[in-house]
TIFIMAR-527200 format. One record per residue (C-alpha): residue number from 1; residue in three letters; x, y, z. Coordinates in steps of 0.25 Angstrom, whole numbers, plus 5000, padded with zeros to 4 digits. Layout:
TIFIMAR-527200
num/residu/x/y/z
NUM/ALA/X/Y/Z
...
END
This chain:
TIFIMAR-527200
num/residu/x/y/z
1/MET/4890/4942/4984
2/ASP/4885/4928/4988
3/GLN/4893/4917/4982
4/LYS/4886/4907/4973
5/GLY/4899/4899/4970
6/TYR/4899/4889/4981
7/ARG/4899/4874/4978
8/ARG/4901/4862/4987
9/GLY/4915/4861/4991
10/SER/4919/4875/4985
11/PHE/4918/4889/4989
12/GLN/4919/4902/4981
13/SER/4924/4911/4991
14/ALA/4916/4924/4995
15/THR/4918/4936/4987
16/SER/4919/4945/4998
17/ASP/4924/4947/5012
18/GLU/4913/4954/5021
19/ASP/4925/4957/5030
20/MET/4931/4966/5019
21/LEU/4923/4968/5006
22/GLU/4915/4962/4996
23/ILE/4921/4961/4982
24/ALA/4913/4955/4971
25/GLY/4919/4943/4964
26/ALA/4932/4942/4972
27/SER/4932/4927/4974
28/ALA/4942/4920/4983
29/ASP/4954/4914/4976
30/PHE/4957/4901/4983
31/ASP/4968/4897/4974
32/MET/4977/4908/4980
33/ALA/4984/4911/4967
34/ASP/4985/4926/4967
35/ASP/4997/4935/4969
36/ASP/4995/4936/4984
37/PRO/4990/4923/4989
38/PRO/4982/4921/5002
39/LEU/4991/4918/5013
40/ASP/4993/4903/5010
41/ARG/4986/4890/5008
42/GLU/4992/4885/5021
43/MET/4986/4896/5030
44/GLY/4982/4893/5044
45/GLY/4968/4893/5048
46/PHE/4964/4878/5046
47/SER/4952/4870/5045
48/SER/4949/4857/5053
49/TYR/4938/4848/5048
50/ASN/4931/4838/5057
51/GLY/4924/4827/5049
52/GLY/4920/4819/5062
53/GLY/4905/4815/5062
54/MET/4899/4811/5075
55/ASN/4899/4796/5071
56/GLY/4914/4796/5075
57/THR/4919/4789/5062
58/SER/4922/4801/5054
59/THR/4937/4805/5053
60/MET/4941/4818/5059
61/MET/4948/4827/5049
62/ASP/4957/4839/5053
63/PHE/4963/4848/5043
64/LEU/4971/4856/5053
65/GLU/4984/4851/5048
66/GLU/4980/4854/5033
67/PRO/4978/4869/5032
68/LEU/4968/4874/5022
69/PRO/4972/4883/5010
70/GLY/4966/4896/5012
71/VAL/4960/4895/5026
72/GLY/4964/4908/5033
73/THR/4967/4916/5021
74/TYR/4960/4928/5015
75/GLU/4953/4931/5002
76/ASP/4956/4942/4993
77/PHE/4950/4956/4998
78/ASN/4949/4951/5012
79/THR/4955/4956/5025
80/ILE/4964/4948/5033
81/ASP/4961/4944/5048
82/TRP/4973/4951/5055
83/VAL/4969/4944/5068
84/ARG/4969/4930/5063
85/GLU/4982/4932/5055
86/LYS/4990/4938/5067
87/SER/4984/4926/5075
88/ARG/4988/4916/5065
89/ASP/5002/4922/5064
90/ARG/5004/4922/5079
91/ASP/5000/4907/5079
92/ARG/5010/4904/5069
93/HIS/5021/4911/5076
94/ARG/5017/4904/5089
95/GLU/5018/4891/5082
96/ILE/5032/4894/5076
97/THR/5037/4898/5090
98/ASN/5032/4886/5097
99/ARG/5038/4877/5086
100/SER/5051/4884/5087
101/LYS/5054/4878/5100
102/GLU/5052/4864/5095
103/SER/5064/4863/5085
104/THR/5075/4870/5078
105/TRP/5068/4870/5065
106/ALA/5056/4876/5071
107/LEU/5065/4887/5077
108/LEU/5071/4890/5064
109/HIS/5057/4891/5058
110/SER/5053/4901/5069
111/VAL/5066/4909/5066
112/SER/5063/4909/5051
113/ASP/5049/4913/5053
114/ALA/5053/4925/5062
115/PHE/5063/4929/5052
116/SER/5054/4928/5040
117/GLY/5048/4942/5042
118/TRP/5062/4949/5041
119/LEU/5066/4940/5029
120/LEU/5053/4944/5022
121/MET/5056/4959/5025
122/LEU/5069/4957/5019
123/LEU/5064/4951/5006
124/ILE/5053/4962/5005
125/GLY/5063/4973/5007
126/LEU/5072/4967/4996
127/MET/5061/4965/4986
128/ALA/5055/4979/4989
129/GLY/5068/4986/4988
130/SER/5072/4979/4975
131/LEU/5058/4981/4968
132/ALA/5059/4996/4972
133/GLY/5073/4997/4966
134/LEU/5068/4991/4953
135/ILE/5056/5000/4953
136/ASP/5065/5013/4955
137/ILE/5075/5009/4945
138/SER/5065/5005/4934
139/ALA/5056/5017/4936
140/HIS/5068/5027/4936
141/TRP/5072/5021/4922
142/MET/5058/5020/4916
143/THR/5055/5035/4920
144/ASP/5068/5039/4913
145/LEU/5064/5031/4901
146/LYS/5052/5040/4898
147/GLU/5062/5051/4895
148/GLY/5074/5044/4888
149/VAL/5083/5032/4888
150/CYS/5097/5029/4892
151/LEU/5106/5025/4880
152/ALA/5116/5018/4889
153/GLY/5106/5008/4894
154/PHE/5090/5010/4893
155/TRP/5089/5004/4907
156/PHE/5096/5016/4913
157/ASN/5088/5028/4918
158/GLN/5093/5042/4915
159/GLU/5101/5044/4928
160/HIS/5108/5030/4927
161/CYS/5110/5033/4912
162/CYS/5118/5046/4915
163/TRP/5126/5041/4926
164/LYS/5138/5038/4917
165/SER/5136/5050/4909
166/ASN/5147/5061/4908
167/THR/5137/5073/4908
168/THR/5138/5084/4918
169/PHE/5130/5084/4931
170/THR/5120/5095/4926
171/ASP/5118/5087/4913
172/ARG/5117/5073/4920
173/ASP/5103/5071/4914
174/LYS/5107/5073/4900
175/CYS/5118/5062/4898
176/PRO/5120/5057/4884
177/GLU/5116/5042/4888
178/TRP/5102/5046/4891
179/LYS/5093/5050/4879
180/SER/5079/5056/4880
181/TRP/5069/5050/4870
182/SER/5070/5062/4861
183/GLN/5085/5060/4860
184/LEU/5084/5046/4857
185/ILE/5073/5047/4846
186/LEU/5076/5061/4840
187/GLY/5091/5062/4844
188/HIS/5089/5075/4852
189/GLY/5082/5079/4864
190/GLU/5079/5094/4861
191/GLY/5068/5101/4855
192/ALA/5052/5100/4855
193/PHE/5052/5086/4847
194/ALA/5061/5080/4857
195/TYR/5053/5085/4869
196/ILE/5040/5080/4863
197/LEU/5047/5066/4860
198/ASN/5052/5065/4875
199/TYR/5038/5069/4879
200/LEU/5031/5059/4871
201/MET/5041/5048/4875
202/TYR/5039/5052/4890
203/VAL/5024/5050/4889
204/ILE/5024/5037/4881
205/TRP/5034/5031/4891
206/ALA/5025/5035/4902
207/LEU/5012/5029/4895
208/MET/5020/5016/4892
209/PHE/5024/5015/4907
210/SER/5010/5018/4913
211/LEU/5003/5009/4903
212/LEU/5012/4997/4906
213/ALA/5010/4999/4921
214/VAL/4995/5000/4920
215/LEU/4994/4988/4911
216/LEU/5003/4979/4920
217/VAL/4995/4983/4932
218/LYS/4981/4981/4925
219/GLY/4986/4968/4919
220/PHE/4994/4961/4930
221/ALA/4992/4967/4943
222/PRO/4981/4977/4946
223/TYR/4985/4978/4960
224/ALA/4998/4985/4956
225/CYS/4992/4998/4953
226/GLY/4992/5010/4963
227/SER/5000/5013/4975
228/GLY/4997/5000/4983
229/ILE/4997/5006/4996
230/PRO/4982/5007/4999
231/GLU/4981/4992/4996
232/ILE/4993/4989/5004
233/LYS/4987/4996/5016
234/THR/4974/4988/5014
235/ILE/4982/4975/5013
236/LEU/4990/4978/5025
237/SER/4977/4981/5033
238/GLY/4973/4966/5030
239/PHE/4966/4966/5017
240/ILE/4969/4956/5006
241/ILE/4971/4960/4991
242/ARG/4977/4948/4984
243/GLY/4987/4951/4974
244/TYR/4989/4965/4978
245/LEU/5003/4961/4984
246/GLY/5006/4950/4974
247/LYS/5017/4947/4965
248/TRP/5010/4952/4952
249/THR/5007/4965/4959
250/LEU/5021/4967/4963
251/VAL/5027/4964/4949
252/ILE/5017/4973/4942
253/LYS/5018/4984/4952
254/THR/5033/4984/4951
255/ILE/5033/4985/4936
256/THR/5021/4995/4935
257/LEU/5027/5004/4946
258/VAL/5039/5006/4938
259/LEU/5031/5009/4925
260/ALA/5021/5019/4933
261/VAL/5032/5027/4939
262/SER/5040/5028/4926
263/SER/5027/5032/4918
264/GLY/5028/5046/4926
265/LEU/5015/5045/4932
266/SER/5013/5052/4945
267/LEU/5015/5041/4954
268/GLY/5026/5035/4963
269/LYS/5032/5021/4966
270/GLU/5032/5022/4981
271/GLY/5018/5017/4985
272/PRO/5018/5006/4975
273/LEU/5032/5002/4980
274/VAL/5025/4999/4994
275/HIS/5015/4990/4986
276/VAL/5027/4983/4979
277/ALA/5034/4980/4992
278/CYS/5021/4975/4998
279/CYS/5020/4965/4986
280/CYS/5034/4961/4989
281/GLY/5031/4958/5004
282/ASN/5018/4951/5000
283/ILE/5025/4942/4990
284/LEU/5037/4939/4999
285/CYS/5027/4935/5011
286/HIS/5024/4922/5003
287/LEU/5038/4917/5006
288/PHE/5035/4917/5021
289/THR/5025/4908/5027
290/LYS/5021/4917/5039
291/TYR/5018/4929/5030
292/ARG/5012/4921/5018
293/LYS/5002/4915/5028
294/ASN/4998/4927/5036
295/GLU/4992/4939/5030
296/ALA/4994/4948/5043
297/LYS/5009/4945/5043
298/ARG/5010/4948/5028
299/ARG/5004/4961/5030
300/GLU/5016/4964/5040
301/VAL/5025/4961/5029
302/LEU/5017/4970/5019
303/SER/5019/4982/5029
304/ALA/5034/4980/5029
305/ALA/5034/4979/5014
306/ALA/5026/4992/5013
307/ALA/5038/4998/5021
308/ALA/5048/4992/5012
309/GLY/5040/4998/5000
310/VAL/5041/5012/5005
311/SER/5055/5010/5009
312/VAL/5059/5008/4995
313/ALA/5050/5018/4989
314/PHE/5056/5030/4997
315/GLY/5069/5024/5003
316/ALA/5063/5026/5016
317/PRO/5063/5013/5025
318/ILE/5058/5019/5038
319/GLY/5048/5027/5030
320/GLY/5043/5014/5024
321/VAL/5041/5008/5037
322/LEU/5033/5020/5042
323/PHE/5025/5020/5030
324/SER/5021/5006/5031
325/LEU/5017/5009/5046
326/GLU/5010/5022/5044
327/GLU/5003/5020/5030
328/VAL/5001/5006/5026
329/SER/5002/4996/5037
330/TYR/4990/4991/5045
331/TYR/4997/4982/5055
332/PHE/5011/4986/5058
333/PRO/5017/4978/5070
334/LEU/5031/4981/5075
335/LYS/5037/4969/5068
336/THR/5032/4974/5055
337/LEU/5039/4988/5058
338/TRP/5052/4981/5059
339/ARG/5050/4972/5047
340/SER/5045/4984/5039
341/PHE/5058/4992/5043
342/PHE/5067/4980/5038
343/ALA/5059/4978/5025
344/ALA/5060/4993/5022
345/LEU/5075/4993/5026
346/VAL/5078/4981/5016
347/ALA/5070/4988/5005
348/ALA/5077/5001/5006
349/PHE/5091/4994/5007
350/THR/5087/4986/4994
351/LEU/5083/4998/4987
352/ARG/5095/5006/4991
353/SER/5104/4994/4986
354/ILE/5097/4995/4972
355/ASN/5099/5010/4972
356/PRO/5088/5013/4961
357/PHE/5091/5028/4960
358/GLY/5106/5027/4960
359/ASN/5107/5038/4972
360/SER/5109/5028/4983
361/ARG/5095/5032/4988
362/LEU/5082/5024/4989
363/VAL/5074/5035/4982
364/LEU/5076/5045/4971
365/PHE/5072/5057/4979
366/TYR/5081/5056/4991
367/VAL/5086/5069/4995
368/GLU/5094/5075/5007
369/PHE/5092/5090/5012
370/HIS/5102/5097/5020
371/MET/5096/5110/5024
372/PRO/5088/5110/5037
373/TRP/5073/5116/5036
374/HIS/5068/5128/5044
375/LEU/5057/5128/5054
376/LEU/5049/5139/5045
377/GLU/5050/5129/5033
378/LEU/5039/5121/5041
379/VAL/5029/5130/5035
380/PRO/5031/5127/5020
381/PHE/5033/5112/5025
382/ILE/5019/5112/5031
383/LEU/5013/5119/5019
384/LEU/5019/5107/5011
385/GLY/5012/5098/5021
386/ILE/4999/5106/5018
387/PHE/5001/5104/5003
388/GLY/5004/5090/5005
389/GLY/4991/5087/5013
390/LEU/4982/5095/5003
391/TRP/4988/5088/4991
392/GLY/4987/5074/4998
393/ALA/4972/5076/5001
394/PHE/4969/5082/4987
395/PHE/4977/5070/4981
396/ILE/4969/5060/4989
397/ARG/4956/5065/4986
398/SER/4958/5067/4971
399/ASN/4965/5054/4969
400/ILE/4954/5046/4977
401/ALA/4943/5053/4968
402/TRP/4951/5050/4956
403/CYS/4953/5035/4960
404/ARG/4938/5034/4964
405/ARG/4934/5039/4950
406/ARG/4944/5029/4944
407/LYS/4936/5018/4952
408/THR/4922/5022/4949
409/THR/4923/5027/4935
410/GLN/4927/5021/4921
411/LEU/4941/5027/4923
412/GLY/4945/5014/4932
413/LYS/4942/5005/4920
414/TYR/4954/5011/4912
415/PRO/4966/5011/4921
416/VAL/4976/5010/4909
417/LEU/4970/5022/4902
418/GLU/4970/5030/4915
419/VAL/4985/5027/4917
420/LEU/4989/5031/4903
421/VAL/4981/5044/4904
422/VAL/4987/5048/4917
423/THR/5001/5044/4912
424/ALA/4999/5052/4899
425/ILE/4995/5064/4907
426/THR/5006/5063/4917
427/ALA/5017/5061/4906
428/ILE/5012/5072/4897
429/LEU/5011/5082/4909
430/ALA/5024/5077/4915
431/PHE/5034/5078/4904
432/PRO/5035/5093/4902
433/ASN/5038/5095/4917
434/GLU/5052/5090/4921
435/TYR/5047/5088/4935
436/THR/5035/5079/4931
437/ARG/5043/5072/4920
438/MET/5053/5066/4930
439/SER/5049/5055/4939
440/THR/5042/5059/4952
441/SER/5053/5053/4961
442/GLU/5063/5062/4953
443/LEU/5054/5074/4954
444/ILE/5054/5072/4969
445/SER/5069/5070/4970
446/GLU/5070/5083/4962
447/LEU/5061/5091/4971
448/PHE/5067/5085/4984
449/ASN/5081/5089/4979
450/ASP/5089/5100/4986
451/CYS/5096/5108/4976
452/GLY/5111/5107/4976
453/ILE/5122/5114/4967
454/LEU/5122/5103/4956
455/ASP/5107/5102/4955
456/SER/5102/5105/4940
457/SER/5087/5104/4943
458/LYS/5078/5115/4940
459/LEU/5074/5115/4954
460/CYS/5088/5119/4958
461/GLU/5090/5130/4948
462/TYR/5092/5142/4958
463/VAL/5100/5154/4956
464/ASN/5114/5152/4961
465/ASP/5120/5165/4965
466/PHE/5128/5160/4977
467/ASN/5143/5159/4978
468/SER/5145/5147/4986
469/THR/5138/5135/4992
470/LYS/5140/5126/5004
471/GLY/5139/5112/4999
472/ASP/5126/5109/4993
473/ASP/5118/5119/5002
474/LEU/5114/5130/4992
475/PRO/5107/5142/4997
476/ASP/5093/5146/4993
477/ARG/5094/5152/4980
478/ALA/5084/5160/4970
479/ALA/5077/5150/4961
480/GLY/5081/5150/4946
481/PRO/5073/5149/4934
482/GLY/5074/5133/4935
483/VAL/5068/5133/4949
484/TYR/5056/5142/4944
485/THR/5054/5133/4932
486/ALA/5055/5120/4941
487/MET/5044/5127/4950
488/TRP/5033/5128/4940
489/GLN/5037/5115/4934
490/LEU/5035/5109/4948
491/ALA/5022/5116/4950
492/LEU/5017/5110/4937
493/ALA/5022/5096/4942
494/LEU/5015/5098/4955
495/ILE/5002/5101/4948
496/MET/5003/5089/4939
497/LYS/5008/5079/4950
498/VAL/4996/5084/4960
499/PHE/4986/5080/4949
500/ILE/4991/5069/4941
501/THR/4994/5060/4954
502/ILE/4979/5060/4957
503/PHE/4976/5053/4945
504/THR/4989/5044/4945
505/PHE/4987/5038/4959
506/GLY/4978/5026/4958
507/MET/4980/5022/4943
508/LYS/4982/5008/4939
509/VAL/4997/5009/4940
510/PRO/5006/5008/4952
511/SER/5006/5022/4958
512/GLY/5012/5028/4971
513/LEU/5008/5041/4977
514/PHE/5021/5044/4986
515/ILE/5029/5050/4975
516/PRO/5018/5059/4968
517/SER/5014/5064/4981
518/MET/5029/5067/4985
519/ALA/5031/5074/4971
520/VAL/5019/5083/4973
521/GLY/5024/5087/4987
522/ALA/5038/5088/4983
523/ILE/5034/5098/4971
524/ALA/5026/5106/4981
525/GLY/5037/5106/4991
526/ARG/5048/5110/4981
527/LEU/5040/5122/4976
528/LEU/5037/5127/4990
529/GLY/5052/5124/4994
530/VAL/5057/5133/4982
531/ALA/5047/5144/4985
532/VAL/5051/5144/5000
533/GLU/5066/5144/4995
534/GLN/5064/5156/4986
535/LEU/5056/5163/4996
536/ALA/5067/5161/5006
537/PHE/5078/5166/4996
538/TYR/5071/5178/4992
539/HIS/5065/5182/5006
540/HIS/5076/5177/5015
541/ASP/5074/5190/5023
542/TRP/5059/5186/5027
543/ALA/5057/5183/5041
544/ILE/5053/5168/5039
545/PHE/5067/5166/5032
546/SER/5076/5176/5038
547/GLY/5079/5168/5051
548/TRP/5084/5155/5043
549/CYS/5085/5158/5028
550/SER/5096/5168/5025
551/GLN/5100/5172/5011
552/GLY/5110/5161/5005
553/ALA/5105/5150/5014
554/ASP/5099/5137/5010
555/CYS/5086/5138/5018
556/ILE/5075/5131/5010
557/THR/5076/5117/5004
558/PRO/5066/5115/4993
559/GLY/5068/5100/4992
560/LEU/5064/5099/5007
561/TYR/5051/5106/5004
562/ALA/5049/5096/4992
563/MET/5051/5084/5002
564/VAL/5042/5090/5012
565/GLY/5031/5092/5001
566/ALA/5033/5078/4997
567/ALA/5030/5073/5011
568/ALA/5018/5082/5013
569/CYS/5011/5077/5000
570/LEU/5014/5062/5002
571/GLY/5009/5064/5016
572/GLY/4996/5071/5011
573/VAL/4993/5060/5002
574/THR/4997/5048/5011
575/ARG/4995/5054/5025
576/MET/5009/5048/5029
577/THR/5016/5055/5040
578/VAL/5027/5048/5047
579/SER/5031/5038/5036
580/LEU/5031/5050/5026
581/VAL/5041/5059/5034
582/VAL/5050/5047/5036
583/ILE/5050/5043/5022
584/MET/5053/5058/5018
585/PHE/5064/5060/5027
586/GLU/5070/5046/5023
587/LEU/5070/5052/5009
588/THR/5078/5064/5013
589/GLY/5087/5058/5023
590/GLY/5085/5070/5032
591/LEU/5079/5070/5046
592/GLU/5078/5085/5048
593/TYR/5066/5086/5038
594/ILE/5057/5077/5046
595/VAL/5050/5089/5052
596/PRO/5046/5096/5039
597/LEU/5042/5082/5033
598/MET/5033/5079/5046
599/ALA/5027/5093/5045
600/ALA/5023/5092/5031
601/ALA/5018/5077/5032
602/MET/5010/5080/5044
603/THR/5004/5093/5038
604/SER/5001/5085/5025
605/LYS/4994/5074/5033
606/TRP/4985/5084/5041
607/VAL/4981/5092/5029
608/ALA/4978/5080/5021
609/ASP/4970/5073/5033
610/ALA/4962/5086/5035
611/ILE/4957/5084/5020
612/GLY/4956/5069/5020
613/ARG/4960/5058/5030
614/GLU/4964/5048/5020
615/GLY/4978/5046/5014
616/ILE/4979/5042/4999
617/TYR/4980/5027/5003
618/ASP/4969/5027/5012
619/ALA/4960/5034/5002
620/HIS/4963/5023/4991
621/ILE/4960/5012/5001
622/ARG/4947/5018/5004
623/LEU/4944/5021/4989
624/ASN/4947/5006/4986
625/GLY/4939/5001/4997
626/TYR/4950/4993/5004
627/PRO/4946/4988/5018
628/PHE/4956/4996/5026
629/LEU/4953/5001/5040
630/GLU/4962/5013/5042
631/ALA/4969/5012/5056
632/LYS/4971/5027/5056
633/GLU/4957/5032/5056
634/GLU/4948/5032/5069
635/PHE/4934/5027/5070
636/SER/4926/5036/5079
637/HIS/4912/5032/5076
638/LYS/4903/5027/5087
639/THR/4897/5015/5080
640/ARG/4897/5000/5086
641/ALA/4900/4987/5081
642/MET/4885/4983/5079
643/ASP/4884/4995/5070
644/VAL/4894/4990/5060
645/MET/4892/4974/5061
646/ARG/4885/4966/5052
647/PRO/4874/4961/5051
648/ARG/4867/4974/5053
649/LYS/4852/4976/5056
650/ASN/4843/4969/5046
651/ASP/4855/4962/5040
652/PRO/4855/4946/5039
653/PRO/4861/4940/5051
654/LEU/4876/4937/5052
655/THR/4881/4925/5044
656/VAL/4887/4915/5054
657/ILE/4891/4901/5055
658/THR/4888/4892/5067
659/GLN/4899/4884/5073
660/ASP/4894/4870/5072
661/THR/4880/4869/5065
662/MET/4882/4874/5051
663/THR/4885/4864/5039
664/VAL/4895/4866/5028
665/GLU/4883/4869/5019
666/ASP/4878/4880/5028
667/VAL/4892/4887/5029
668/GLU/4894/4886/5014
669/THR/4880/4893/5012
670/ILE/4884/4904/5021
671/VAL/4898/4906/5014
672/THR/4891/4906/5000
673/SER/4880/4915/5004
674/THR/4889/4926/5011
675/THR/4901/4933/5008
676/TYR/4907/4936/5022
677/SER/4921/4933/5025
678/GLY/4918/4925/5037
679/TYR/4907/4920/5047
680/PRO/4905/4921/5062
681/VAL/4904/4907/5068
682/VAL/4893/4906/5079
683/VAL/4888/4895/5089
684/SER/4875/4895/5083
685/ARG/4866/4905/5075
686/ALA/4857/4906/5087
687/SER/4868/4910/5097
688/GLN/4877/4918/5088
689/ARG/4888/4915/5098
690/LEU/4901/4918/5090
691/VAL/4911/4906/5088
692/GLY/4921/4912/5078
693/PHE/4922/4917/5064
694/VAL/4926/4909/5051
695/LEU/4931/4915/5038
696/ARG/4924/4912/5025
697/ARG/4936/4909/5018
698/ASP/4941/4899/5028
699/LEU/4927/4893/5029
700/ILE/4926/4891/5013
701/ILE/4940/4885/5013
702/SER/4938/4875/5025
703/ILE/4924/4870/5019
704/GLU/4930/4868/5005
705/ASN/4942/4860/5011
706/ALA/4933/4852/5020
707/ARG/4924/4848/5008
708/LYS/4937/4843/5000
709/LYS/4945/4837/5011
710/GLN/4936/4832/5022
711/ASP/4926/4820/5020
712/GLY/4912/4822/5025
713/ILE/4911/4837/5023
714/VAL/4898/4840/5016
715/SER/4888/4851/5016
716/THR/4881/4846/5028
717/SER/4894/4845/5037
718/VAL/4893/4854/5049
719/ILE/4904/4864/5051
720/CYS/4909/4865/5065
721/PHE/4917/4877/5070
722/THR/4919/4871/5084
723/ASP/4929/4861/5090
724/TYR/4917/4851/5093
725/CYS/4906/4850/5083
726/PRO/4892/4846/5088
727/PRO/4888/4831/5087
728/LEU/4882/4828/5073
729/PRO/4874/4815/5069
730/PRO/4883/4804/5064
731/SER/4878/4805/5050
732/SER/4882/4820/5048
733/PRO/4894/4824/5039
734/SER/4907/4828/5044
735/VAL/4909/4840/5052
736/LEU/4918/4851/5047
737/LYS/4926/4858/5058
738/LEU/4930/4872/5055
739/ARG/4934/4877/5068
740/SER/4948/4880/5064
741/ILE/4944/4891/5054
742/LEU/4935/4898/5064
743/ASP/4941/4911/5070
744/LEU/4937/4908/5085
745/SER/4941/4922/5089
746/PRO/4934/4932/5080
747/PHE/4935/4947/5084
748/THR/4922/4951/5090
749/VAL/4916/4964/5095
750/THR/4903/4967/5102
751/ASP/4892/4974/5095
752/GLU/4894/4987/5104
753/THR/4909/4988/5101
754/PRO/4912/5002/5095
755/MET/4916/5002/5081
756/GLU/4928/5011/5084
757/ILE/4933/4998/5091
758/VAL/4929/4989/5080
759/VAL/4936/4997/5070
760/ASP/4949/4998/5079
761/ILE/4948/4982/5080
762/PHE/4947/4981/5065
763/ARG/4959/4990/5063
764/LYS/4968/4985/5073
765/LEU/4965/4970/5072
766/GLY/4963/4970/5057
767/LEU/4950/4962/5059
768/ARG/4941/4957/5047
769/GLN/4929/4956/5055
770/CYS/4923/4957/5069
771/LEU/4911/4950/5075
772/VAL/4901/4957/5083
773/THR/4895/4951/5095
774/HIS/4884/4954/5106
775/ASN/4885/4946/5119
776/GLY/4893/4936/5112
777/LYS/4884/4934/5100
778/LEU/4888/4937/5086
779/LEU/4881/4949/5081
780/GLY/4888/4953/5068
781/ILE/4901/4955/5061
782/ILE/4910/4968/5058
783/THR/4920/4966/5046
784/LYS/4931/4976/5042
785/LYS/4922/4980/5030
786/ASP/4911/4984/5040
787/VAL/4921/4992/5048
788/LEU/4926/4999/5035
789/LYS/4912/5002/5030
790/HIS/4908/5007/5044
791/ILE/4920/5017/5044
792/ALA/4916/5022/5030
793/GLN/4902/5024/5034
794/MET/4906/5032/5047
795/ALA/4915/5040/5038
796/ASN/4903/5043/5028
797/GLN/4909/5035/5017
798/ASP/4903/5024/5009
799/PRO/4904/5011/5017
800/ASP/4903/5003/5004
801/SER/4917/5009/4999
802/ILE/4924/4999/5008
803/LEU/4924/4989/4997
804/PHE/4937/4984/4990
805/ASN/4938/4989/4976
END
C-alpha cells in the first residue's frame, strides 16, 4: 500500500491506519465536504515554524496564533485518541474558567458554555421525539394502505377513519368510510375473486414499499440500511465512520424506515430509531463549538442520543438510559447519565404530546395487568426463558451464517433482488393468516392484551357460562372454537416469524430486531399461557393448582405469559438484562411483574451464553471486522507485550523520526513509503531514546502548510522537534520547527508487561497505540489492531478478520 502520489508541496494521505486497519483506496478527503465533517478547521494542535538560520538575519515565523486546518483531526476509518481529546477539553475548560474572572462577558461565555450541553440535550429530545412521532403515524397509515383506503380522506389510517363512524363496538373495523381494495374496485368485499384481489393488492403494495426503500438506500445513503446499533457501538468506542451519522443518512433512514415497516417485512423500527436519534445528536453537535471540535465530547452526546432513541421507541425513558449504559456506550461518565436522562425525558414528552397512536400512550402495545402472579408460575416463566435463550442462540448463528454467505457470494451483489424476493415470500405467506397480516406491533399488542368483556378478538372467544362478573376480572373459562383457531394460526405465525426473520435482518433496508424478537416470544408465551390456563380450568383439583386456583377464579393471565416470552426472546438475541426488564415493566406499568421478567431474562441469557457468548450486535461487529474492544470479556492468556509488539523477529526495524537531524525530504520519504498512522520520535537512531510521538496526518498538513506559507522551507530544511535546534551553517536553509504537533507524553509500557494489563489499558483509556520500551530505549509499538488480532489468535479465530469491511 505504498503511495506514489507524493509531489513537492503536496501529499496524498495514507490509505490506511496501522493503528486500525488497512483499506485499499480510502484516501483522505481534506476538503472536508462530507456529511459528517471532521471536527473543525479551527482545531487545536497547532504548528510553529522557525525560519531562523544561524546567521541571525532570518526572520522568525510563528504560526501559533494561526491554527492549521485539519491538524488534530482524524481520517475516515481511524480511531480517535481518547486521552488527547479529554486532555484538550480539560485545557479548554481551564482556559474558560480562568478568563471568566477577568470580565463580565467572559463570565457569561463560561455560563453559556456550561449550559450548552443541556440545551443540546433539549434539542436532541425534541428532534428525536418529533421524528419518532412522524415515523409512527406514517408507518401506521401506510401499513393500512395495503388493505384499503379511507373515503373521508386518504391520509387517514383505518382506526382514525372509523372514529366518527356510527358502527357498533363489535363492528368497529367495518365502518362504511373505510373501503377494502376489492370494495373499491369491484363494489363488494365478499367471494373468492374479492379475496384474490385483496391478496394481490397486499403483495403489490408490499413490493412497491420495499423496492422504493432499497432503491433510496442504495442510491442516496448506503449507511441507512440495517439496524445501526453495531455501528453506533463501534463509533461510541472511538472509531470514525464519516457520513454514518450525517444529514443524508438521517433523511433517507427516516423515509425508508417507514417504507420498510409498512412493507410487512419481519423487522421493527426500534433499533433504527436509535440510529435516527444519534444522527440528530451528531448534526446538532455542529451548533456548539465544544462538541463540534472534540470527538470525545461528541461521543458523550451520542450516548445520550441513543438513550433518547430507545425512549421514543418503547416509551421507556429510564429503560433508554439503562440501554445506553448497558448495551451501546463505551464511555459513560456520571454527567452523561444525567444528560441522557434529560434527553430521554424530553424525547418521551415530545412523543407523548404528538400522541401518534391516539391512545395517550407512547407505544401501541402498552398494557396493564391487574391480577397478581403465583410463585408456581415461575416454572412456565423459566421455561419461556429457556425457549428465549435457545431461539436467541439459534437466530444469531443462522443470521450470521446467512450474512456471511451474503458477503462472500454473488448474493451480495443483488441487494434489490434479495429485498424483493424476501418481501414477496413474506407477503404471500403473511396474507392468509390474520396474525401475520397485521403489523408486528399490532400483533404484540393483541398478544399482550388481557381479555375483557368487550374484546371481540378470536383470542378472547371463551365459553361464557357465568352469571356475574366483578368489573373486568373474568374467571378462567373453557376455550371456545375461536381460541383453538387462533392457537393453530399463532403456531403457524410462530414458525414463519422464526425463519423469515433470519433472512430479513441484515438486508439493505432499515431493519430493527427488537419487534420481531418480541413477536416470536409473545406468540410462544401466549400459546403457553393459554395452555396453562386451560390446564388450570379443567384440572383445578390437581395439587399444583388446588392451593391457589379454585374453580371460577381468575388465576392465569395469558397476556402476562406473552410479555414474559417477549422479554425472554429479546434477551436471548441481544443479551440485555437490566435495561430489558426496565423497558418491559415501563411498557406494562406494573412493578409487580419485575420478578417474572427478571427470571425469564436471566434464564434466557444463561442459556444463550452457554451456547454462544456473543449477542447479535457483537456478532455483527465481528462479522464486519469493526475494531471494537469488548469491555465485557476477560483476557486471561499469559502473553507479554514483547510477544505482540512490532517489529517482530526478522521484521525490518521500526520506522522512527529523529528529533533534530532529519530533513523535510527525509520525512517525506518516510511518509510516502509507509502507511503508518504515526511515528515515534527519538533522540537519534543510535540511542533510540524516546522523545514523543507524531501523527502522520498532522505531519503531512504541517509540512504542506510550511511550504506554502513560510519562506525558505525547502527539501533540505531540517525538521526540529525540540525547543532549541542544533547550530547549523549560515548558508543552510530555514529550520522547520514542529514541536507543537509532537505528543510529548505517549503511553509506554515495558517489554515485560503482561498482555492482560496492556489490553485493559487499551480498553479503559481508549488508546490508539502504545509504545514498548526496554530500559528507556524504544523497542516497538502495539496498536489497537495488533491487540484485536492477538485476542482473535488466542481465541483460535482468524486474526485477519479484524479488517473493516
